[in-house]
C-alpha positions, 0 to 999 in steps of 0.5 A: 280483230275488231270483228272477233271482240264484237263477237265475243262482246256479243256471246257474252250479252246474249248468254248474260241476258238467257241467264237472267230470263231463266231467273225470271222465268222461275221465279214466275208461277207455274205455267202450264202449256195446253194446245187448243185446235190446230195445234196451237199452243195457247199458255194457261197460269195455274191459278189456285186463288180459288181452290186448286180442284175448283174449275176456272174458266177461260174468261178468268184467265184473262191476265195471261191471254188477254195480253195477245189481243192488245191493240187489236180488233175485235168483235165479242159474242156474248151476254150476261155470262160473259164476265171476269171473275175478281177476286179480292180477300173474301169479296168477288165481284163480276166484270164484263169480259167486254168492259175488262178487254177495254181496260187492257186496251183491245179495241172492241168494235162491236158485239154479237148478241144471242137469245135473250139479247146481250144482257139476258132479259128477254123472253125465249123466242123473243126477237132481239133488235140491234142496238147500242150498249148503254154503258160502252157505246159499242153496237150491238149486233142481234143474232136472234131474229132476223139474221142470225149469222153475222154479216160479212161487213161486220166480220171482215174489219175486225182482226178477231173474233171472241165467243164467251157464252156459257152453255148448258149441255142440251142440244136445244139450248140455242148457244150452240146454234149461235156458235155454228152460225158464228163460225159459219161468218169467220170460216167465209170471211178468213177471221179467226175465232176464239172460244173462251171455254166455259164448264158444261153443268150437264157435262157429266153425261150424255143422253137422249135420241140422236137428231134425225137431218129432216128436224133440223132447225135452230133449236137442233141443228145437228145430229147429235143427242139432247145432252151431249156431255161437252163443253162449248169448246169441244163442241166447236171442234166437232162443228169443225171436225165434222164438217157441218159447216156449209160447204164444209168450211173449215173455221179458223178456231182457237180454244181457250182452255179452262183449269181445273176441270173435268167433265164430272166437275162440280159447277154452280153458275153465277149468273143465270145464263138465261131469264128461265134458267134462274139456278143449278137445280133448274139447269139440272132439270132442263134436258128432262122438263123442256120437252114439256115445251112441246105439249101442253104442260106448263114449266112453270113459266111466269113463276120463281120456279122455272124448270123445277115444276110442271102442272097443267090445270087439266091435273087438279084431281092428279096432283094437290101441289098448285101454281100459278103463272102470272107474266113477268120479265122473261116470261111475257104471256105465259103458258096457262097465265093467270091460272091455276095449275095442278103438278108436280114440285121438283126442287127437292129431286135428286140429281139427275145424271141422265134424262128423266122421261118419268115425268113426261111419260106420266103426264101424257098417261094423266092427261085427259085429252091426250089427242091434244097433249102434243104439239109441232115443236115438240118433234123440234125438241126431240129431234125425232117423231119416233119418241112421241109415238113411242110415248102414245105407243105406252112404251115404259122409259127404259123401253125408249132409253134402250131405242136410242143405245145404238146411236149414243154408243156411235155418237160417243165414238165420234165425240171421243174426238174432240174432247179437250178434258177428261 
């Protein structure tokens, strides 16, 4: 008899609690369930504080996912773009992800820094050294320089690794190479990697030659086109799914998704992802103009119009526009330093939805010494010798583009398997 009363009492309490939970749930903001890799469900809240159609990076949704990391020990792969947006009325501020995690009670053991460093001020290609973050006292381990992959001892003493870096969607932009090596370290040490997804400002198209294996380097690690049209979260899934890690290891991986994002979304990056991509125009032109880095032509490093102009001293009789590269933070010893360069100003050009090879083909045709126009870096950027050979042979941009369509179509079929957004 006593047992029956207890059973009845427990049932009454149970259903009362369930009723209260139901009422409480209905009072909360609408919540949508999304599925990340490995069919892991991650709760994400619909947020309309900015605009119901404006993309919201995963980091900005920390109020939902961040609670799962409280009292956990983590390592963060990040730089100056790893921020959480705070909106109060008409005011918008950005708080670094590391500072935000610490305020939530997450134990940030260390930070891994990619090319350009943790604060994003170093030159392209400059060696980044280990150090201590002055604000938090947290050790900063460089992943650009002597060691591009985290050491085992830097992974085994944390519960999770969090990756949050703004990418720009070009194969030779090295943040996706850093992603590869972080995934390799996590896979080898059985540590889950959480990728906080961010919009790809060049995610609206796929174009360019597909990298050939013999030309693999840190500016091109995988057989993908120059513009891959994927978010960094989608790209992480592809690295796993295509078996690109050593020994075909699988990284324990969860993607924390964005809201309000599609590959056609317009998105203005609030913080420059590197010193020489200062604005939306430079980011849009970057995939097309970066080929000049493998030539004798300047792309405006050492000016305030980086990747929005191009030129060289020997075009004096071909172009009226001129500029003079000078050494500055983020561009020490730029190409043609202190020399007047003549070329084109593309700041007012239309936004691109494909690689524009016209600039490169025309610049080569006008070069007075074509035998010295290209250097060895060009093939690494192109991922193939064919592009240089096609330009030297006098092919038009249309003929060159036609030559890589079969490879592009094959890549697009593979890409479909890893897309998280329409």
